[in-house]
N, C-alpha and C positions, 0 to 999 in steps of 0.2 A: 531216338530222334522223331520227332514230329514232323509231320508235312505241313507246309504253309497253307493256309486256308485260300481259296481261289477269290479272286477279285468280286465286288458284289456287281450285279448287273447294273448298267448305266441306267439312270432314271428315263423314264419315258419322253418323248418330245412334249412340251408344253402347249404347243400350238393344234396337236391332233387331238385333242380331247374334245370329244362332241357328246358327252354323256347328258348333260343337261339340256342340249339343243333336240337330240331325239326324245327324251323323255316328255320335255314340254311339246313337241311336235306330236307327239303320240298321245298324250293327255287332250289336246285341243280336238285332234282330228278323230280320236275315240269317242268323244263325246257328242261331237257336231255333225260330222257326216258319215266316216269310214271306219267302220269296226276292223275290217282287215288291216289298213293301214296303221291304225292305233296299236294292233298287236305287233305289227312289225317293226314299228319305230320303238316299241316297248323293247322288243328282244335286242334291238341294236343297242339301247340305252344300258340296259343290263348288261350286255357284251363289253361295250365301253367302261361301265363302272369296276367290273371285275378286272380287267385289264389296267385301268390306272388307280384302281384302289380307293373306289369312291361309294357312296351308299348307292344301291340298286332302287331306291323306294321308289323314284320316278316311272323307271321302268316297271316295276310291278302294277304302277298306278294305272299305267297307260294301256296296260295288258287288261286288267281288270274293266277298265272304262270301255275298252275295244269289245270285249266279251259280254258286257252289260249291252253296249248298243247293238250288237249282232241279236241277242235274245230279245232285248225289246222290239227290234224291226220284226223278227219273226213272229211274235206274238202280235203286233199290231196288224200286219198283211194277214196272218190267219184268222183274225176276229172278223176280219171281211167289211168293217167300217171303216170309212175314211172321212172323218168328220169336215176335213177342211176343203174337199171336193165334192160333197154330196149336197145335190141341190135339194132333197126333199124335205 
């Protein structure tokens, strides 16, 4: 005699999926101003993508752009030249 299979888990609520929102916010903020926020929103996007069975591509892009922003800003500051504000 075989035991019946347990019922499948209920589908996630449709209104709670913010994968695209977190990913787009992470990409925009990671490119424009705040690398740290890009990484944070990228992580949130990947977390929601895994939870709701979607592609985590936006989250990975947001993290990559956030890291590039941080590295670029560090190189720019280490060079000591600020062409936008230098009056020489």
